[in-house]
C-alpha positions in Angstrom: 1.9 -12.9 19.6 5.3 -10.6 19.2 5.7 -9.6 15.7 8.0 -7.9 14.2 6.3 -6.1 10.7 9.0 -5.1 7.7 7.4 -2.1 5.9 8.6 0.3 3.4 6.0 3.4 4.1 3.9 4.5 6.6 1.3 7.3 6.7 0.4 10.7 6.5 3.8 9.9 5.5 2.8 8.1 2.1 3.2 8.0 -1.9 1.0 5.4 -2.6 -1.4 1.6 -1.1 1.4 0.2 0.7 1.6 2.8 3.6 -2.3 2.4 3.9 -2.8 -0.7 3.6 0.0 -1.2 6.6 -2.0 1.9 8.6 -4.9 0.6 8.3 -3.8 -3.9 9.4 -1.0 -3.0 11.8 -4.1 -0.8 13.4 -7.5 -3.7 12.9 -4.5 -6.4 14.0 -4.3 -4.6 17.5 -7.8 -5.0 18.4 -6.3 -8.0 19.4 -5.7 -8.3 23.0 -2.1 -10.1 22.8 -0.8 -8.6 19.4 2.2 -6.6 19.8 3.4 -5.0 16.4 7.1 -3.8 16.6 6.1 -2.0 12.3 10.0 -1.0 11.1 10.9 1.2 8.8 13.3 3.0 6.8 13.1 6.5 7.8 10.3 7.4 10.8 9.2 10.9 10.0 8.4 12.1 14.2 4.8 12.7 13.5 3.7 8.4 13.0 0.3 7.8 15.3 1.8 5.1 17.2 -0.2 4.6 19.8 -1.1 0.8 19.3 2.4 -0.2 17.4 6.6 0.3 18.5 8.2 1.8 14.8 10.8 1.4 14.6 13.0 3.8 12.2 16.3 1.3 10.3 18.2 5.2 10.1 18.0 5.3 14.0 18.9 1.5 14.7 22.9 1.3 15.5 24.9 -1.0 13.2 28.7 0.5 14.0 28.5 -0.8 17.6 32.3 1.2 19.1 31.5 4.5 17.5 28.0 4.7 19.2 26.9 5.5 22.7 24.6 2.9 25.1 22.5 5.7 26.6 22.1 5.7 22.4 20.7 2.8 22.4 18.3 2.3 24.5 17.0 6.0 23.6 16.0 4.3 20.6 15.2 1.0 21.5 15.0 0.8 25.5 12.8 -2.2 26.5 13.9 -4.4 24.2 17.5 -4.5 24.8 19.8 -5.0 28.2 23.0 -3.0 28.1 24.8 -6.9 27.8 22.9 -7.5 24.4 24.2 -4.3 22.8 27.5 -5.5 24.0 26.6 -9.4 22.7 26.5 -8.0 19.9 29.5 -7.1 18.3 30.6 -10.8 18.3 27.4 -11.3 16.0 27.0 -9.1 13.6 29.5 -11.1 10.5 29.4 -7.6 8.0 32.0 -5.3 7.5 30.1 -2.1 8.2 32.6 0.3 7.8 32.1 0.8 3.6 28.7 2.2 4.2 28.1 5.5 4.7 26.2 5.9 8.1 26.3 9.2 10.7 28.4 10.6 13.5 26.1 7.7 16.0 26.7 4.4 13.6 23.2 4.0 11.9 23.5 4.0 8.6 21.2 6.9 6.1 17.6 6.4 4.6 15.8 9.1 2.2 12.2 6.9 3.5 11.6 7.6 -0.5 11.8 5.2 -3.6 15.6 6.7 -4.3 16.7 6.4 -8.1 19.6 3.9 -5.7 15.9 1.6 -4.2 18.3 -1.1 -4.5 21.0 -0.6 -2.6 18.7 0.5 0.6 17.1 -2.1 0.8 20.3 -4.2 0.8 21.0 -1.8 3.4 17.7 -2.5 5.2 18.4 -5.8 4.8 21.3 -5.3 6.4 19.8 -3.8 9.7 17.5 -5.7 9.5 19.5 -9.0 10.9 21.3 -5.8 13.9 16.7 -5.4 14.7 16.5 -9.2 14.9 18.0 -10.3 17.1 17.0 -7.5 19.8 13.6 -7.7 19.0 11.6 -10.4 20.9 9.0 -11.9 17.9 7.4 -14.9 17.3 6.7 -14.2 13.5 8.1 -12.4 11.2 6.0 -10.2 8.5 7.1 -8.7 6.3 5.1 -6.1 3.4 6.4 -6.2 -0.1 9.0 -6.8 -2.0 10.9 -3.8 -1.0 11.4 -5.1 2.4 11.8 -9.5 1.8 15.5 -9.6 1.3 14.9 -8.1 5.1 12.3 -10.6 6.8 15.0 -13.7 5.6 17.8 -11.6 7.1 15.6 -11.5 10.3 14.5 -15.6 9.2 18.2 -16.5 9.1 19.7 -15.0 12.4 15.9 -15.6 14.3 15.1 -18.7 12.9 11.2 -17.3 13.3 8.7 -18.0 10.7 8.6 -15.2 8.0 5.8 -14.6 6.3 5.5 -11.8 3.0 2.4 -10.0 2.6 2.5 -9.4 -1.6 0.4 -5.7 -2.6 1.3 -6.1 -6.2 4.1 -7.6 -8.4 6.2 -6.2 -10.7 4.1 -7.7 -13.5 1.5 -4.8 -12.4 3.5 -2.2 -12.1 5.5 -3.2 -16.0 2.3 -4.7 -17.8 4.3 -7.0 -18.4 8.1 -5.6 -18.6 9.5 -7.3 -15.8 12.7 -5.9 -14.4 15.1 -9.5 -13.5 15.8 -7.4 -10.5 13.1 -6.8 -8.7 11.8 -9.9 -9.8 14.1 -12.1 -8.1 14.3 -10.3 -4.8 10.7 -11.2 -5.2 10.7 -14.5 -5.6 13.3 -15.1 -3.5 11.5 -13.5 -1.2 8.3 -16.4 -2.1 10.7 -19.0 -1.7 12.4 -18.4 1.7 9.1 -17.7 3.1 6.8 -19.6 5.2 3.2 -18.6 4.1 1.9 -15.9 1.7 -0.7 -13.7 1.4 -1.4 -11.6 -1.0 -3.8 -8.9 -1.9 -6.7 -10.7 -4.0 -7.3 -13.3 -5.9 -5.8 -11.7 -9.1 -2.2 -11.4 -7.0 -2.4 -15.1 -6.0 -2.4 -16.4 -9.3 0.4 -13.9 -10.1 2.4 -15.3 -6.7 1.1 -19.7 -8.3 1.6 -18.8 -12.5 4.8 -16.8 -12.7 6.4 -17.5 -9.5 6.2 -20.7 -9.3 4.8 -20.8 -5.7 2.6 -23.9 -3.5 -0.8 -22.8 -3.8 -1.0 -24.8 0.4 1.1 -21.5 0.2 -0.5 -19.1 -0.8 -3.4 -17.7 1.3 -5.7 -13.6 0.1 -6.2 -11.4 2.8 -8.2 -9.3 0.4 -7.6 -5.5 1.4 -10.3 -3.3 3.9 -11.2 0.6 5.1 -10.3 2.1 8.3 -13.9 3.7 9.4 -14.2 7.8 9.2 -13.4 10.1 12.0 -15.9 12.6 12.2 -13.7 15.8 10.2 -14.0 13.0 7.8 -17.6 12.9 7.9 -18.4 15.9 7.9 -15.4 16.5 4.1 -17.2 14.6 2.7 -20.8 16.2 3.2 -22.3 16.8 -0.1 -22.5 21.0 -0.6 -25.0 21.6 -3.0 -26.5 21.9 -6.5 -23.0 22.0 -9.3 -21.2 20.5 -12.5 -21.1 17.2 -11.9 -17.3 16.6 -11.7 -16.2 12.8 -12.4 -12.5 12.2 -10.5 -9.3 9.5 -10.7 -6.9 9.6 -7.5 -3.8 7.9 -7.8 -0.3 7.4 -9.9 -0.5 8.5 -13.1 1.6 5.5 -14.4 0.7 2.5 -17.2 0.0 0.8 -15.0 -3.0 2.8 -13.3 -3.8 2.9 -16.7 -5.0 7.2 -17.3 -5.2 7.6 -21.0 -8.1 5.0 -20.9 -9.3 7.5 -18.1 -9.4 10.6 -20.1 -10.3 8.8 -23.9 -13.0 8.0 -21.8 -13.7 11.3 -20.8 -13.9 12.6 -24.8 -16.2 10.7 -25.1 -18.1 12.0 -22.4 -18.0 15.5 -24.0 -19.1 15.1 -26.9 -22.3 14.0 -25.4 -22.6 16.8 -22.1 -20.7 20.1 -21.4 -22.4 19.7 -17.7 -18.9 18.2 -16.5 -15.9 18.1 -15.8 -13.0 15.9 -15.6 -10.5 15.5 -12.4 -6.6 13.1 -12.6 -5.5 13.7 -9.3 -2.2 12.5 -9.0 1.4 12.5 -10.5 3.6 10.4 -12.3 5.7 10.0 -15.0 2.7 9.4 -17.8 2.6 13.4 -16.4 3.2 15.5 -19.6 2.1 12.7 -21.8 -1.2 12.8 -20.1 -1.9 16.8 -20.5 -0.9 16.7 -24.0 -2.9 13.9 -25.1 -6.0 15.9 -23.1 -4.6 18.4 -26.3 -4.7 16.4 -28.9 -8.5 15.2 -27.8 -9.7 19.3 -27.6 -10.9 19.0 -23.5 -8.5 20.5 -22.0 -10.6 23.0 -20.6 -11.9 20.0 -19.1 -9.8 19.2 -17.3 -8.3 19.9 -14.1 -4.3 18.1 -13.3 -4.1 18.6 -9.4 -0.9 16.6 -8.5 0.0 14.3 -5.6 -2.8 14.4 -2.8 -2.9 12.8 0.4 -4.3 12.6 3.9 -7.4 14.8 4.4 -6.6 16.7 0.4 -7.7 13.1 -0.7 -10.8 13.4 0.8 -12.2 16.9 -0.1 -11.1 15.7 -3.5 -13.8 13.1 -3.2 -16.4 15.5 -1.8 -16.6 18.1 -4.4 -16.3 14.5 -7.4 -20.0 12.5 -8.7 -18.1 9.4 -10.3 -14.7 8.3 -9.6 -12.3 5.9 -11.7 -10.1 3.4 -11.4 -10.1 2.3 -15.1 -6.5 0.4 -14.2 -4.5 -2.6 -16.4 -3.7 -4.2 -13.3 -4.3 -3.7 -9.5 -3.7 -6.4 -7.2 -6.6 -4.7 -5.0 -6.7 -0.9 -5.4 -8.3 0.6 -2.2 -9.0 4.2 -3.3 -12.6 2.7 -4.9 -13.2 1.5 -1.0 -13.1 5.4 0.3 -14.8 7.0 -2.7 -18.0 4.8 -1.6 -17.5 5.7 1.8 -17.5 9.3 0.8 -20.9 8.3 -0.7 -19.3 8.4 -4.7 -20.3 6.0 -7.2 -17.7 3.8 -8.3 -17.0 3.0 -12.1 -13.3 0.1 -11.6 -11.4 -2.1 -13.9 -12.4 -5.8 -14.1 -8.4 -6.2 -14.4 -8.7 -4.8 -9.9 -8.2 -7.4 -7.2 -11.5 -4.9 -5.6 -13.7 -5.9 -8.6 -13.7 -9.6 -6.4 -16.1 -8.0 -3.2 -17.4 -5.0 -4.6 -20.8 -5.4 -6.0 -22.3 -2.3 -5.9 -19.6 -0.8 -8.2 -19.1 -0.4 -12.1 -17.3 -3.1 -13.7 -15.7 -2.9 -17.1 -12.3 -3.9 -18.8 -9.9 -1.4 -18.7 -9.8 -1.2 -22.6 -13.1 -1.0 -22.7 -13.3 3.2 -23.7 -17.5 3.0 -24.7 -18.5 1.0 -21.6 -16.2 3.3 -19.4 -17.3 6.1 -21.0 -20.9 4.9 -20.6 -21.2 4.2 -17.4 -19.6 8.0 -16.7 -22.3 9.4 -19.1 -25.6 6.9 -17.5 -24.1 7.4 -13.6 -23.9 11.9 -13.8 -27.2 11.7 -16.0 -29.3 9.6 -14.1 -30.8 10.7 -10.5 -31.4 7.3 -9.8 -29.2 5.3 -11.1 -25.8 7.8 -8.7 -28.3 7.3 -6.1 -28.7 4.0 -5.5 -24.8 3.2 -6.5 -24.3 5.9 -3.6 -25.8 3.9 -1.4 -25.3 0.5 -1.5 -21.8 1.1 -2.3 -21.1 3.0 1.3 -23.5 -0.6 2.9 -21.1 -2.9 1.6 -17.2 -0.9 2.2 -18.8 -0.1 6.1 -18.8 -3.5 6.0 -15.7 -4.5 5.5 -13.1 -4.2 8.2 -9.6 -3.8 9.4 -10.3 -5.7 11.8 -11.4 -9.4 9.9 -8.5 -8.9 7.6 -6.3 -9.3 11.0 -8.3 -11.9 11.7 -7.4 -13.3 8.4 -4.1 -12.1 9.3 -3.4 -14.4 12.7 -6.1 -17.4 11.8 -2.3 -17.9 9.5 0.5 -17.2 12.1 -1.4 -19.4 14.6 -1.2 -22.1 11.9 2.6 -22.0 11.5 3.2 -21.2 15.2 1.2 -23.8 16.8 0.0 -25.8 13.8 -3.9 -25.2 14.7 -6.6 -22.5 15.0 
């Protein structure tokens, strides 16, 4: 089975959960002996783990044929394209690429991030996707999140292969309902043109069915999972001795993540005890607002803003934490609580998160219920028996949530689309 996947992020260079999920799922699927995955992204950085897949950057894919030497194509696409196919491509590329900004080798340039001209990069990505799709053997096309839906549609149009789109989030989640019509249009177009839709939670599945008017028979939930901890990370997560209690928020400081509810709950906890500090790890457009809010609540001396964390830095933060809190207003899934529980950190999550569907050993509150959230924080840092129970049972629970199992569910969808069976 050959899958051509379109993504936007891949570790270690990630800005959110999309890259983490893309890595976990592809690695989990690679455990299937006959699975070959080619993962396309805007701009690889060269230090990605390619031991279980083939990684291709659209920034390295030539689109102006007459300027690109065959030696370069062979280096980039290797075994996938023979010289005759390369020269034949010029007869099939229907777009005029002269107006695109390309380098000396005829490749478009991409930031590899989320630039101000994001919609332009999405369009350029989809253009190059057509070139790649004609050169890479595949049985199925799989597009991760809205940024790559146009690429998936283009690849499907030139190959006739089935298209699966993977909804990691919708604009209803990111905007608290104040949807950007351009983004909504891209999302709905991807769903309408897909042969099947994978959502990361039933919460997201309901949004896809109700807000994007999709046939429920076409939409399947495959919950996210976590990677097994390496020996290095296990060592990092080993707890220190007695210390001041630490309660942590780790994620983008944006309205979707509900950071203000974390601050308000923290203020209530600090009215009961001073033996606790609060960490807000991450960045986002609400960071300055949260700094001002802590000052207004007169708790700045007990609050720490660390900035963006990635890789082992995340586990260093978790190691020092006694409680992890995810107060998201609308969270399609939320991998970070699973990572926290893996490290033995008791977790509080909002009922409005997808991971609440599968986690039984985390405390769940409504995102807006700051009194309940504060009570949960206080209880965990005050009652050792409660903390120990959540620590032990939570780790047992998430250790059984594997990407390999998620990959098998995705494979079943592939088989149904291609063979009409299991």
